[in-house]
Each structure stands twice: as C-alpha cells, then as structure tokens.
Backbone as CSV, one residue per row, in Angstrom:
resi,resn,N_x,N_y,N_z,CA_x,CA_y,CA_z,C_x,C_y,C_z
1,MET,68.977,113.938,81.760,69.883,112.895,81.330,70.122,111.928,82.488
2,HIS,70.057,110.660,82.187,70.280,109.593,83.167,71.723,109.121,83.026
3,VAL,72.475,109.177,84.116,73.866,108.755,84.106,74.059,107.581,85.064
4,LEU,74.940,106.684,84.681,75.353,105.558,85.522,76.709,105.899,86.118
5,TYR,76.816,105.836,87.444,78.089,106.048,88.129,78.477,104.738,88.814
6,PRO,79.336,103.929,88.152,79.730,102.638,88.721,80.961,102.754,89.624
7,ILE,80.953,102.009,90.721,82.118,101.936,91.611,82.263,100.496,92.104
8,SER,83.467,100.175,92.606,83.612,98.889,93.295,83.407,99.102,94.797
9,GLY,83.753,100.272,95.301,83.395,100.696,96.653,83.689,99.717,97.756
10,ASN,84.939,99.443,97.974,85.334,98.423,98.939,86.225,99.022,100.039
11,PRO,85.780,100.031,100.780,84.451,100.627,100.940,84.290,101.910,100.119
12,PRO,83.037,102.391,100.000,82.805,103.693,99.377,83.368,104.804,100.270
13,THR,83.964,105.809,99.650,84.681,106.861,100.374,84.006,108.223,100.215
14,TRP,84.554,109.216,100.935,84.087,110.588,100.723,84.361,111.019,99.286
15,GLY,85.402,110.473,98.667,85.684,110.788,97.265,84.567,110.312,96.351
16,HIS,84.097,109.082,96.559,82.949,108.579,95.790,81.723,109.454,96.048
17,ALA,81.508,109.784,97.325,80.342,110.581,97.710,80.399,111.975,97.093
18,ASP,81.592,112.542,97.010,81.778,113.848,96.381,81.296,113.809,94.931
19,ILE,81.685,112.779,94.220,81.282,112.650,92.812,79.776,112.446,92.702
20,VAL,79.196,111.554,93.487,77.757,111.284,93.349,76.933,112.499,93.758
21,GLU,77.372,113.229,94.770,76.633,114.421,95.200,76.653,115.484,94.107
22,ARG,77.788,115.700,93.492,77.890,116.685,92.409,77.150,116.212,91.167
23,ALA,77.208,114.912,90.892,76.480,114.354,89.741,74.980,114.561,89.902
24,ALA,74.496,114.449,91.129,73.061,114.623,91.385,72.600,116.044,91.073
25,ARG,73.526,117.001,91.107,73.189,118.383,90.751,73.234,118.610,89.241
26,VAL,74.003,117.800,88.530,74.201,117.987,87.089,73.221,117.171,86.254
27,PHE,72.939,115.943,86.696,72.107,115.021,85.926,70.724,114.891,86.561
28,THR,69.724,114.625,85.736,68.362,114.488,86.263,68.189,113.193,87.040
29,GLN,68.901,112.147,86.620,68.818,110.857,87.308,70.207,110.235,87.359
30,VAL,70.576,109.728,88.533,71.866,109.069,88.726,71.614,107.676,89.276
31,THR,72.152,106.675,88.600,72.181,105.327,89.163,73.602,105.113,89.654
32,TRP,73.741,105.028,90.980,75.037,104.789,91.605,75.112,103.288,91.811
33,ALA,75.923,102.638,90.996,75.882,101.175,90.963,77.178,100.542,91.431
34,LEU,77.000,99.489,92.163,78.102,98.679,92.646,78.449,97.663,91.567
35,ALA,79.648,97.767,91.037,80.126,96.808,90.046,80.631,95.577,90.796
36,VAL,80.002,94.447,90.559,80.344,93.212,91.265,81.086,92.297,90.304
37,ASN,82.334,92.023,90.630,83.156,91.146,89.807,83.333,89.831,90.564
38,PRO,82.713,88.738,90.094,82.787,87.473,90.832,84.199,86.891,90.922
39,THR,85.138,87.377,90.109,86.507,86.869,90.176,87.356,87.650,91.179
40,LYS,86.805,88.744,91.712,87.523,89.560,92.688,87.125,89.178,94.104
41,SER,88.049,89.385,95.013,87.781,89.154,96.430,87.553,90.512,97.095
42,TYR,86.420,90.645,97.778,86.074,91.900,98.449,86.064,91.686,99.955
43,LEU,86.568,92.662,100.695,86.522,92.584,102.152,85.085,92.725,102.647
44,PHE,84.322,93.577,101.972,82.933,93.834,102.358,82.010,93.207,101.326
45,ASP,80.958,92.540,101.795,80.055,91.889,100.843,79.174,92.931,100.146
46,GLN,78.440,92.473,99.161,77.619,93.368,98.352,76.621,94.151,99.200
47,ALA,75.952,93.482,100.115,74.952,94.150,100.959,75.598,95.233,101.823
48,GLU,76.771,94.951,102.386,77.466,95.945,103.208,77.862,97.163,102.375
49,ARG,78.403,96.918,101.194,78.836,98.031,100.344,77.651,98.873,99.892
50,MET,76.534,98.229,99.572,75.347,98.989,99.171,74.781,99.776,100.355
51,ALA,74.840,99.206,101.546,74.395,99.925,102.748,75.277,101.147,102.992
52,MET,76.573,101.005,102.757,77.485,102.134,102.922,77.175,103.224,101.899
53,MET,76.876,102.840,100.669,76.502,103.819,99.643,75.244,104.570,100.066
54,GLN,74.293,103.843,100.635,73.035,104.452,101.077,73.271,105.507,102.154
55,VAL,74.274,105.295,102.998,74.613,106.280,104.032,74.895,107.642,103.391
56,TYR,75.666,107.645,102.315,76.001,108.907,101.646,74.784,109.525,100.961
57,VAL,73.959,108.704,100.334,72.751,109.214,99.678,71.864,109.905,100.710
58,GLU,71.698,109.278,101.866,70.891,109.878,102.932,71.571,111.119,103.512
59,HIS,72.888,111.060,103.678,73.639,112.198,104.228,73.413,113.462,103.397
60,PHE,73.456,113.319,102.084,73.294,114.468,101.190,71.840,114.696,100.769
61,GLY,70.935,113.783,101.139,69.534,113.923,100.756,69.332,113.880,99.249
62,LEU,69.969,112.941,98.598,69.956,112.859,97.131,68.710,112.127,96.648
63,LYS,67.718,112.873,96.246,66.429,112.301,95.829,66.468,111.689,94.429
64,ASN,67.408,112.108,93.601,67.470,111.605,92.225,68.569,110.558,92.030
65,VAL,69.028,109.970,93.134,70.059,108.930,93.075,69.462,107.605,93.514
66,ARG,69.655,106.603,92.675,69.194,105.244,92.972,70.427,104.359,93.082
67,ILE,70.449,103.498,94.086,71.561,102.564,94.275,71.179,101.224,93.675
68,ASP,72.143,100.615,92.987,71.908,99.324,92.342,73.225,98.560,92.328
69,ALA,73.196,97.353,91.809,74.403,96.537,91.652,74.266,95.738,90.371
70,TYR,75.403,95.379,89.804,75.374,94.606,88.557,76.660,93.806,88.401
71,GLN,76.574,92.795,87.556,77.738,92.027,87.114,77.815,92.154,85.605
72,GLY,78.997,91.997,85.067,79.156,92.040,83.619,79.619,93.402,83.137
73,ALA,79.490,93.598,81.835,79.971,94.826,81.205,79.156,96.035,81.662
74,THR,79.848,97.067,82.053,79.200,98.294,82.524,78.293,98.885,81.456
75,VAL,78.749,98.906,80.221,77.947,99.493,79.148,76.653,98.706,78.930
76,ARG,76.691,97.408,79.133,75.468,96.603,78.987,74.484,96.910,80.117
77,PHE,75.001,97.140,81.322,74.124,97.530,82.428,73.522,98.904,82.148
78,ALA,74.328,99.824,81.633,73.815,101.155,81.273,72.667,101.028,80.275
79,GLU,72.811,100.153,79.302,71.734,99.916,78.325,70.469,99.430,79.032
80,ARG,70.635,98.447,79.926,69.477,97.849,80.611,68.693,98.865,81.431
81,ILE,69.395,99.811,82.048,68.704,100.773,82.914,68.313,102.057,82.179
82,GLY,68.690,102.157,80.919,68.328,103.336,80.136,69.209,104.554,80.371
83,ALA,70.418,104.344,80.875,71.355,105.458,81.058,71.944,105.848,79.705
84,THR,72.124,107.137,79.496,72.708,107.612,78.245,74.186,107.940,78.392
85,ALA,74.689,107.865,79.627,76.097,108.155,79.869,76.591,107.365,81.072
86,ILE,77.897,107.156,81.087,78.591,106.514,82.210,79.512,107.568,82.807
87,LEU,79.391,107.797,84.100,80.201,108.793,84.794,81.392,108.129,85.458
88,LYS,82.560,108.714,85.271,83.777,108.215,85.900,84.399,109.328,86.730
89,GLY,84.743,109.019,87.960,85.427,109.968,88.827,86.929,109.842,88.637
90,LEU,87.597,110.967,88.508,89.042,110.969,88.282,89.755,111.681,89.423
91,ARG,90.761,111.011,89.985,91.574,111.619,91.039,92.878,112.171,90.497
92,ASN,93.401,111.520,89.453,94.745,111.856,88.977,94.940,111.345,87.548
93,ALA,96.147,111.541,87.019,96.448,111.141,85.642,96.378,109.626,85.462
94,THR,96.713,108.878,86.488,96.629,107.417,86.402,95.181,106.983,86.199
95,ASP,94.269,107.565,86.982,92.839,107.279,86.791,92.405,107.658,85.380
96,MET,92.875,108.815,84.912,92.464,109.299,83.601,92.849,108.307,82.501
97,GLN,94.056,107.788,82.560,94.514,106.824,81.552,93.666,105.553,81.590
98,ALA,93.460,105.015,82.778,92.680,103.775,82.909,91.241,103.979,82.443
99,GLU,90.637,105.088,82.840,89.241,105.338,82.470,89.102,105.627,80.981
100,MET,90.107,106.260,80.385,90.071,106.515,78.948,90.074,105.194,78.177
101,GLU,90.881,104.253,78.626,90.927,102.943,77.974,89.590,102.220,78.113
102,GLN,88.987,102.284,79.310,87.669,101.664,79.496,86.618,102.344,78.629
103,ALA,86.694,103.668,78.528,85.729,104.417,77.713,85.810,103.990,76.250
104,MET,87.019,103.767,75.764,87.179,103.310,74.376,86.550,101.936,74.187
105,GLY,86.743,101.061,75.155,86.130,99.734,75.083,84.618,99.820,75.111
106,ASN,84.086,100.650,76.000,82.633,100.823,76.077,82.077,101.400,74.784
107,SER,82.785,102.359,74.212,82.342,102.970,72.960,82.312,101.948,71.833
108,GLY,83.248,101.022,71.865,83.254,99.956,70.863,82.051,99.035,70.993
109,MET,81.561,98.864,72.217,80.387,98.010,72.443,79.084,98.755,72.191
110,ASN,79.079,100.059,72.494,77.880,100.865,72.242,78.292,102.330,72.091
111,PRO,78.422,102.802,70.851,78.856,104.187,70.629,77.820,105.234,71.036
112,ASN,76.611,104.815,71.381,75.559,105.757,71.776,75.579,106.093,73.264
113,ILE,76.378,105.378,74.033,76.501,105.678,75.466,77.837,106.382,75.677
114,GLU,77.740,107.628,76.109,78.928,108.457,76.310,79.563,108.175,77.667
115,THR,80.859,108.392,77.749,81.547,108.378,79.037,81.847,109.822,79.404
116,VAL,81.464,110.199,80.617,81.665,111.551,81.124,82.587,111.447,82.332
117,ALA,83.589,112.324,82.390,84.525,112.312,83.515,84.295,113.527,84.398
118,MET,84.429,113.313,85.699,84.326,114.398,86.675,85.521,114.265,87.617
119,PHE,86.251,115.344,87.778,87.391,115.322,88.686,86.906,115.427,90.122
120,THR,87.488,114.611,90.983,87.136,114.690,92.393,87.646,116.003,92.974
121,SER,87.026,116.467,94.015,87.504,117.670,94.698,88.913,117.401,95.217
122,PRO,89.800,118.400,95.161,91.203,118.183,95.540,91.396,117.523,96.901
123,ARG,90.557,117.863,97.882,90.763,117.302,99.226,90.540,115.791,99.274
124,TYR,89.896,115.234,98.246,89.644,113.793,98.212,90.541,113.053,97.218
125,SER,91.443,113.765,96.573,92.203,113.163,95.473,93.185,112.073,95.913
126,ILE,93.542,112.032,97.177,94.475,110.990,97.633,93.767,109.804,98.277
127,ILE,92.461,109.907,98.421,91.707,108.843,99.088,91.469,107.691,98.128
128,ASN,91.740,106.478,98.604,91.330,105.286,97.860,90.963,104.190,98.855
129,SER,90.148,103.273,98.393,89.609,102.228,99.270,90.695,101.344,99.863
130,THR,91.751,101.074,99.106,92.844,100.235,99.613,93.503,100.893,100.823
131,LEU,93.802,102.177,100.705,94.406,102.917,101.813,93.508,102.881,103.043
132,ILE,92.223,103.079,102.833,91.276,103.087,103.950,91.234,101.725,104.634
133,ARG,91.191,100.657,103.850,91.188,99.305,104.447,92.454,99.080,105.267
134,GLU,93.600,99.485,104.726,94.867,99.285,105.431,94.902,100.059,106.749
135,ILE,94.455,101.308,106.719,94.426,102.121,107.941,93.470,101.500,108.961
136,ALA,92.301,101.090,108.496,91.303,100.487,109.393,91.822,99.192,110.005
137,MET,92.545,98.388,109.224,93.063,97.113,109.744,94.178,97.324,110.761
138,LEU,94.735,98.532,110.792,95.702,98.876,111.836,94.998,99.347,113.107
139,GLY,93.665,99.386,113.052,92.884,99.828,114.199,92.803,101.341,114.323
140,GLU,93.167,102.042,113.264,93.159,103.507,113.288,91.816,104.054,112.821
141,HIS,91.565,105.307,113.143,90.321,105.977,112.756,90.350,106.321,111.272
142,ILE,89.218,106.152,110.605,89.132,106.424,109.168,88.073,107.470,108.831
143,GLU,87.551,108.154,109.836,86.463,109.109,109.616,86.846,110.273,108.710
144,ALA,88.122,110.544,108.534,88.537,111.598,107.596,88.313,111.163,106.150
145,TYR,88.174,109.864,105.945,88.089,109.317,104.590,86.715,108.776,104.234
146,VAL,85.933,108.445,105.261,84.589,107.886,105.051,83.620,108.513,106.054
147,HIS,82.352,108.420,105.772,81.306,108.898,106.688,81.429,108.132,108.013
148,PRO,81.165,108.771,109.157,81.265,108.068,110.445,80.450,106.771,110.499
149,ARG,79.275,106.746,109.898,78.462,105.519,109.887,79.140,104.436,109.049
150,VAL,79.776,104.832,107.953,80.532,103.875,107.136,81.707,103.346,107.947
151,ALA,82.363,104.215,108.695,83.478,103.780,109.547,83.012,102.731,110.555
152,GLU,81.800,102.900,111.092,81.247,101.910,112.027,81.029,100.564,111.336
153,ILE,80.501,100.594,110.126,80.276,99.346,109.378,81.609,98.668,109.090
154,VAL,82.599,99.465,108.668,83.936,98.926,108.379,84.505,98.261,109.628
155,ALA,84.471,98.961,110.758,85.020,98.409,112.004,84.279,97.144,112.417
156,GLY,82.967,97.138,112.286,82.183,95.950,112.635,82.553,94.748,111.790
157,THR,82.715,94.959,110.499,83.098,93.860,109.605,84.490,93.354,109.949
158,LEU,85.417,94.276,110.192,86.782,93.866,110.541,86.809,93.093,111.856
159,ARG,86.002,93.523,112.836,85.917,92.781,114.107,85.319,91.399,113.872
160,ASP,84.222,91.345,113.102,83.557,90.066,112.829,84.490,89.077,112.136
161,LYS,85.387,89.587,111.320,86.323,88.723,110.586,87.614,88.487,111.358
162,GLY,87.689,89.034,112.577,88.871,88.832,113.412,90.098,89.585,112.936
163,LEU,89.893,90.653,112.163,91.023,91.406,111.624,91.453,92.549,112.533
164,ILE,90.557,92.953,113.459,90.898,93.915,114.512,90.173,93.492,115.779
165,ARG,90.585,94.053,116.894,89.921,93.738,118.167,88.815,94.697,118.464
C-alpha cells in the first residue's frame, strides 16, 4: 500500500521523523510530502525544508520513502502519485479533531482515498515546529527536538536572516 504523509515541516521534527520511520515499516511505499501553501509565510524555504526531511530519511535508512512537495488539495496530490491513503500524525486530541475534519473533506473529494492516523510516540507528543522556532530564535539548543543536522540548518537560516547571532 502506498501512503502519502503530508507535513508543513517548518522545520521537520523528531515527531515527524517518528511517524515517517514507523510508516516505512507498515506501508510498502511512503511519499513524505511537503505541503506548500503559497498564502502562508514560512521561515524556511521549500528547498531547506525538503533537505531537512532528507536528513531523517538518511538517518533511518528509509529505502521505501520518497520526498516530494505539492501545492493544492492533499487528496488531489494523493491521486496524482497513486497513493491509496493519507497518513496523519496525531499528538493529542486537538490534532485528532483537526485531522478528522480534514479527513471528512478529503473523503468528500475522493471517497476511495482513506485517511489513516498514527499516534506519535509519547516522548514527541509535545514537540511542534512553532515551539522549536521560538526556542531557536532565543539562541537556545534544539537538538532534543530535531536531528543535529537539522539544528545546523535551522541555525544557519536564522543567522542568514539576522534573527540570531
């Protein structure tokens, strides 16, 4: 079964990596895709975020995971790549409610593409990209939340943008 695992990944975290690593054991093919919303402002550009995703794929040696990016409706991208399911990572009840609403919308657009939920491992349940950006912009270490190589990319981008020294 081919599953699509979409994220905004601004930046991708150990929580995202936990889901993709476990998905790679469950599904025969995983497309880990960066959802690009042109109306949103991202601290990290598309190339940086995809490079960060690649760090995790290499870290875990995930041979059945392909990284991609898309704009538009997630279910339409799933159709284009031949995925039969969309994977959503859940940290808490708030995520569950939001993802359930999105799943209903996706089902309305294509009832043949299922939404599958996977709970993140408890140690990653409090991690989110906003928190990581805020900690990093304070000049603090973020390696507990992201891969060390991702932390280097984050710090480099923040320095380049004059947000830290």
